[in-house]
Backbone as CSV, one residue per row, in Angstrom:
resi,resn,N_x,N_y,N_z,CA_x,CA_y,CA_z,C_x,C_y,C_z
1,MET,14.568,24.165,-11.212,13.727,23.603,-10.176,13.962,22.088,-10.136
2,ASN,14.292,21.559,-8.939,14.534,20.119,-8.827,13.216,19.356,-8.709
3,ASN,13.305,18.034,-8.736,12.100,17.208,-8.746,11.256,17.358,-7.484
4,ILE,11.895,17.525,-6.328,11.118,17.712,-5.101,10.350,19.027,-5.174
5,GLU,10.982,20.081,-5.648,10.300,21.374,-5.768,9.164,21.295,-6.792
6,LYS,9.392,20.581,-7.898,8.319,20.383,-8.887,7.146,19.661,-8.245
7,PHE,7.454,18.625,-7.476,6.410,17.872,-6.796,5.654,18.769,-5.820
8,LYS,6.387,19.466,-4.951,5.761,20.328,-3.944,4.906,21.414,-4.586
9,SER,5.344,21.937,-5.728,4.601,23.020,-6.374,3.239,22.553,-6.892
10,LYS,3.068,21.258,-7.060,1.808,20.712,-7.549,0.852,20.360,-6.402
11,CYS,1.312,20.465,-5.168,0.523,20.073,-4.000,-0.256,21.241,-3.417
12,LYS,-1.429,20.923,-2.899,-2.205,21.890,-2.130,-1.968,21.553,-0.659
13,ILE,-1.501,22.521,0.109,-1.220,22.304,1.529,-2.510,22.447,2.325
14,LEU,-2.768,21.473,3.180,-3.968,21.448,4.025,-3.539,21.422,5.483
15,ARG,-3.938,22.417,6.235,-3.625,22.450,7.665,-4.890,22.057,8.430
16,HIS,-4.707,21.308,9.508,-5.848,20.888,10.318,-5.473,20.941,11.787
17,LYS,-6.481,21.151,12.639,-6.232,21.339,14.070,-6.083,20.026,14.822
18,LYS,-6.692,18.972,14.289,-6.584,17.670,14.942,-5.441,16.886,14.313
19,SER,-4.812,16.043,15.124,-3.693,15.233,14.642,-4.137,14.293,13.523
20,GLY,-3.300,14.187,12.513,-3.530,13.255,11.426,-2.448,12.197,11.399
21,ALA,-1.884,11.893,12.566,-0.745,10.977,12.643,-1.102,9.559,12.203
22,GLN,-2.358,9.186,12.305,-2.800,7.876,11.828,-3.843,8.091,10.742
23,THR,-3.968,7.128,9.849,-4.874,7.256,8.706,-6.283,7.659,9.133
24,GLU,-6.829,6.970,10.115,-8.197,7.254,10.545,-8.333,8.690,11.058
25,ASN,-7.322,9.153,11.801,-7.345,10.520,12.333,-7.236,11.546,11.212
26,ALA,-6.372,11.283,10.236,-6.220,12.199,9.094,-7.517,12.271,8.306
27,ALA,-8.152,11.126,8.088,-9.411,11.096,7.347,-10.476,11.925,8.074
28,LEU,-10.557,11.776,9.392,-11.527,12.558,10.172,-11.198,14.051,10.155
29,ALA,-9.937,14.379,10.368,-9.515,15.790,10.413,-9.770,16.504,9.094
30,LEU,-9.706,15.753,7.985,-9.842,16.352,6.658,-11.182,16.049,5.994
31,SER,-12.059,15.345,6.708,-13.361,14.923,6.159,-13.182,14.182,4.837
32,GLU,-12.291,13.222,4.833,-11.979,12.414,3.653,-12.143,10.935,3.989
33,LYS,-12.193,10.111,2.972,-12.187,8.662,3.153,-10.744,8.218,3.404
34,SER,-10.576,7.139,4.145,-9.219,6.644,4.403,-8.541,6.187,3.112
35,SER,-9.324,5.860,2.100,-8.738,5.451,0.817,-8.103,6.628,0.074
36,SER,-8.411,7.860,0.486,-7.803,9.052,-0.122,-6.521,9.474,0.583
37,ILE,-6.284,8.893,1.750,-5.086,9.197,2.538,-3.998,8.203,2.121
38,ILE,-2.753,8.651,2.048,-1.665,7.717,1.753,-0.742,7.579,2.952
39,LYS,-0.087,6.430,2.998,0.907,6.156,4.030,2.267,6.049,3.350
40,SER,3.229,6.760,3.893,4.625,6.667,3.444,5.343,5.842,4.504
41,ILE,5.802,4.663,4.114,6.289,3.687,5.083,7.756,3.348,4.813
42,LEU,8.570,3.477,5.853,9.977,3.098,5.744,10.153,1.684,6.283
43,LEU,10.771,0.849,5.464,11.013,-0.550,5.796,12.506,-0.787,5.900
44,LYS,12.857,-1.944,6.423,14.264,-2.272,6.576,14.474,-3.760,6.286
45,SER,15.527,-4.043,5.549,15.963,-5.417,5.305,17.456,-5.453,5.594
46,GLY,17.818,-6.064,6.711,19.211,-6.005,7.150,19.567,-4.558,7.457
47,ASN,20.620,-4.052,6.818,21.008,-2.644,6.992,20.470,-1.748,5.888
48,GLN,19.679,-2.312,4.984,19.160,-1.569,3.832,17.767,-1.022,4.127
49,PHE,17.584,0.268,3.844,16.264,0.872,3.971,15.549,0.826,2.633
50,LEU,14.253,0.591,2.697,13.380,0.522,1.528,12.097,1.244,1.910
51,ALA,11.357,1.751,0.935,10.141,2.482,1.264,8.990,2.086,0.360
52,ALA,7.792,2.256,0.898,6.575,1.967,0.158,5.574,3.089,0.402
53,ILE,4.846,3.441,-0.632,3.782,4.441,-0.526,2.498,3.739,-0.932
54,ILE,1.551,3.669,0.023,0.322,2.920,-0.198,-0.897,3.724,0.265
55,SER,-2.056,3.268,-0.138,-3.313,3.876,0.273,-3.558,3.600,1.751
56,GLY,-4.186,4.551,2.430,-4.443,4.430,3.861,-5.347,3.285,4.249
57,ASP,-6.149,2.807,3.323,-7.060,1.704,3.629,-6.466,0.342,3.283
58,LYS,-5.197,0.306,2.911,-4.538,-0.943,2.515,-3.427,-1.301,3.503
59,LYS,-2.966,-2.534,3.395,-1.818,-3.010,4.172,-0.799,-3.585,3.202
60,ILE,0.456,-3.468,3.575,1.533,-4.038,2.760,1.423,-5.563,2.774
61,ASP,1.551,-6.157,1.614,1.646,-7.606,1.494,3.136,-7.930,1.571
62,THR,3.573,-8.498,2.692,5.009,-8.711,2.894,5.609,-9.654,1.848
63,LYS,4.850,-10.622,1.389,5.371,-11.521,0.349,5.643,-10.737,-0.936
64,LYS,4.725,-9.867,-1.311,4.888,-9.076,-2.535,6.051,-8.099,-2.405
65,ILE,6.170,-7.474,-1.241,7.224,-6.466,-1.061,8.597,-7.130,-1.020
66,LYS,8.700,-8.293,-0.392,9.977,-9.013,-0.370,10.362,-9.452,-1.782
67,LYS,9.392,-9.936,-2.529,9.666,-10.354,-3.905,10.074,-9.148,-4.753
68,TYR,9.355,-8.040,-4.617,9.660,-6.852,-5.412,11.086,-6.361,-5.156
69,PHE,11.462,-6.242,-3.882,12.792,-5.739,-3.532,13.862,-6.837,-3.527
70,ASP,13.442,-8.075,-3.764,14.348,-9.219,-3.804,15.131,-9.352,-2.492
71,VAL,14.380,-9.403,-1.392,14.968,-9.574,-0.066,14.253,-10.728,0.638
72,SER,14.930,-11.345,1.591,14.327,-12.482,2.289,13.602,-12.088,3.573
73,LYS,14.015,-10.976,4.168,13.379,-10.498,5.400,13.056,-9.023,5.254
74,ILE,11.969,-8.622,5.890,11.566,-7.210,5.853,10.912,-6.876,7.194
75,SER,11.153,-5.669,7.679,10.508,-5.201,8.905,10.278,-3.700,8.778
76,PHE,9.454,-3.187,9.665,9.238,-1.749,9.691,10.421,-1.088,10.392
77,ALA,10.858,0.034,9.863,11.934,0.787,10.512,11.426,1.329,11.846
78,LYS,12.320,1.451,12.795,11.971,2.013,14.101,11.771,3.519,13.953
79,PRO,10.948,4.112,14.808,10.705,5.561,14.705,11.974,6.404,14.669
80,GLU,12.978,6.041,15.478,14.219,6.822,15.494,14.996,6.652,14.188
81,GLU,14.869,5.491,13.533,15.519,5.282,12.237,14.842,6.118,11.152
82,VAL,13.514,6.190,11.224,12.763,7.005,10.266,13.214,8.457,10.364
83,GLU,13.257,8.977,11.585,13.639,10.376,11.774,15.096,10.635,11.374
84,LYS,15.975,9.710,11.693,17.393,9.890,11.343,17.590,9.904,9.823
85,LEU,16.932,8.979,9.108,17.103,8.893,7.658,16.411,10.035,6.917
86,THR,15.200,10.388,7.350,14.382,11.331,6.575,14.324,12.747,7.144
87,GLY,14.559,12.883,8.448,14.402,14.180,9.089,12.972,14.446,9.535
88,PHE,12.090,13.463,9.369,10.681,13.613,9.746,10.284,12.515,10.716
89,LYS,9.310,12.843,11.584,8.786,11.870,12.527,7.637,11.096,11.883
90,ILE,7.438,9.863,12.371,6.281,9.079,11.945,5.030,9.884,12.285
91,GLY,4.074,9.874,11.391,2.849,10.653,11.575,2.887,11.950,10.792
92,GLY,4.072,12.332,10.332,4.207,13.542,9.528,5.097,13.314,8.322
93,LEU,5.420,12.052,8.066,6.369,11.679,7.015,5.782,11.939,5.623
94,PRO,6.294,12.948,4.921,5.752,13.259,3.598,6.238,12.264,2.544
95,PRO,5.500,12.117,1.462,5.880,11.139,0.444,7.201,11.451,-0.260
96,TYR,7.680,12.676,-0.178,8.952,13.026,-0.815,10.160,12.761,0.090
97,ALA,9.924,12.301,1.317,10.990,12.146,2.310,12.047,11.114,1.934
98,PHE,11.720,10.197,1.039,12.644,9.127,0.681,13.507,9.454,-0.534
99,PHE,13.231,10.579,-1.190,13.913,10.924,-2.437,15.424,10.940,-2.245
100,ASP,16.129,10.179,-3.072,17.587,10.052,-3.039,18.131,9.431,-1.753
101,LYS,17.255,8.747,-0.980,17.713,8.139,0.272,17.601,6.628,0.268
102,CYS,16.632,6.096,-0.481,16.453,4.646,-0.528,15.574,4.280,-1.716
103,LYS,15.484,2.989,-1.988,14.598,2.517,-3.052,13.158,2.670,-2.591
104,VAL,12.286,3.064,-3.525,10.883,3.323,-3.199,9.990,2.647,-4.222
105,VAL,8.884,2.099,-3.746,7.863,1.564,-4.640,6.513,2.171,-4.263
106,ILE,5.732,2.474,-5.275,4.394,3.039,-5.111,3.388,1.948,-5.445
107,ASP,2.388,1.778,-4.600,1.373,0.782,-4.891,0.549,1.206,-6.107
108,ALA,0.334,0.269,-7.001,-0.332,0.544,-8.274,-1.738,1.121,-8.113
109,ASN,-2.449,0.736,-7.060,-3.824,1.228,-6.937,-3.900,2.739,-6.741
110,LEU,-2.816,3.366,-6.308,-2.815,4.834,-6.147,-2.969,5.546,-7.489
111,MET,-2.438,4.948,-8.538,-2.461,5.597,-9.855,-3.874,5.715,-10.424
112,GLU,-4.834,5.012,-9.834,-6.224,5.051,-10.296,-7.019,6.176,-9.641
113,LYS,-6.466,6.808,-8.620,-7.204,7.817,-7.851,-7.034,9.214,-8.449
114,PRO,-8.076,10.043,-8.383,-7.960,11.412,-8.905,-7.061,12.295,-8.040
115,TYR,-7.019,12.004,-6.730,-6.131,12.722,-5.811,-5.897,11.863,-4.576
116,VAL,-4.828,12.178,-3.869,-4.518,11.555,-2.585,-4.013,12.648,-1.651
117,ILE,-3.994,12.327,-0.367,-3.482,13.267,0.629,-2.449,12.542,1.477
118,GLY,-1.249,13.084,1.503,-0.177,12.536,2.316,0.207,13.525,3.395
119,ALA,0.984,13.071,4.346,1.473,13.964,5.402,2.348,15.046,4.779
120,GLY,2.324,16.203,5.408,3.067,17.338,4.880,4.229,17.787,5.741
121,GLY,4.761,16.894,6.569,5.926,17.243,7.370,5.678,17.185,8.860
122,ASP,4.408,17.264,9.251,4.037,17.081,10.656,2.616,16.544,10.701
123,GLU,2.152,16.200,11.891,0.848,15.548,12.008,-0.334,16.492,11.823
124,PHE,-0.085,17.781,11.631,-1.159,18.757,11.444,-1.176,19.362,10.046
125,THR,-0.403,18.777,9.141,-0.304,19.290,7.780,-0.445,18.141,6.788
126,GLY,-1.268,18.373,5.785,-1.432,17.394,4.716,-1.069,18.015,3.379
127,MET,-0.826,17.154,2.396,-0.515,17.591,1.035,-1.463,16.851,0.093
128,LYS,-2.297,17.590,-0.605,-3.238,16.993,-1.557,-2.650,17.136,-2.961
129,PHE,-2.639,16.019,-3.711,-2.029,16.056,-5.034,-2.521,14.887,-5.884
130,ASN,-2.246,14.962,-7.162,-2.529,13.869,-8.083,-1.463,12.802,-7.844
131,PRO,-1.852,11.557,-7.577,-0.839,10.539,-7.280,0.157,10.309,-8.419
132,LYS,-0.213,10.625,-9.627,0.725,10.480,-10.756,1.917,11.426,-10.602
133,ASP,1.752,12.481,-9.793,2.864,13.394,-9.530,3.991,12.714,-8.749
134,LEU,3.688,11.596,-8.087,4.747,10.845,-7.405,5.780,10.327,-8.389
135,LEU,5.383,10.202,-9.645,6.314,9.713,-10.668,7.434,10.719,-10.932
136,LEU,7.260,11.975,-10.502,8.357,12.949,-10.571,9.509,12.524,-9.658
137,LEU,9.153,11.804,-8.588,10.143,11.406,-7.589,10.580,9.959,-7.726
138,TYR,9.599,9.098,-7.982,9.853,7.655,-7.991,9.158,7.047,-9.198
139,GLY,9.830,6.164,-9.889,9.252,5.589,-11.083,8.697,4.193,-10.918
140,ASP,8.912,3.579,-9.767,8.525,2.193,-9.604,7.117,2.067,-9.031
141,VAL,6.218,1.470,-9.822,4.830,1.280,-9.457,4.479,-0.191,-9.665
142,THR,3.943,-0.828,-8.640,3.494,-2.221,-8.752,2.512,-2.523,-7.635
143,ASP,1.855,-3.655,-7.707,0.908,-4.090,-6.699,1.667,-4.652,-5.504
144,ILE,1.564,-3.972,-4.350,2.295,-4.422,-3.153,1.392,-4.531,-1.925
145,THR,0.068,-4.451,-2.122,-0.830,-4.463,-0.968,-1.766,-5.652,-0.976
146,ILE,-2.365,-5.856,0.176,-3.371,-6.905,0.360,-4.713,-6.311,-0.036
């Protein structure tokens, strides 16, 4: 069993009828706090893709993320770039989508939570899991949010 399968096997799949494409919508659809929802974000520096996984109630601190990845400029990837690199559309981008595709950092505050919910491949599916399970996929954890 590979690391993605190990990760997926630890997740509880949650289906919902309302779109969870944005943090607030996912929180409402699942009757959860936005701090329990995670965002999987694809970034770009020049031609290099980078990714961050953060809590839904937080924002990326661009100074921290640039320092962490040792880059001078950073921007959000365009929706078509996200889909081309990961095979998933924004709003359904699961946290495992970056595995073996780019460097990834997990915000440290996630490790303090008993569980989080990330997108499960589309805007109507969520994945509930222990955030420490992300360490099966990515080992880099640091403070990258405001």
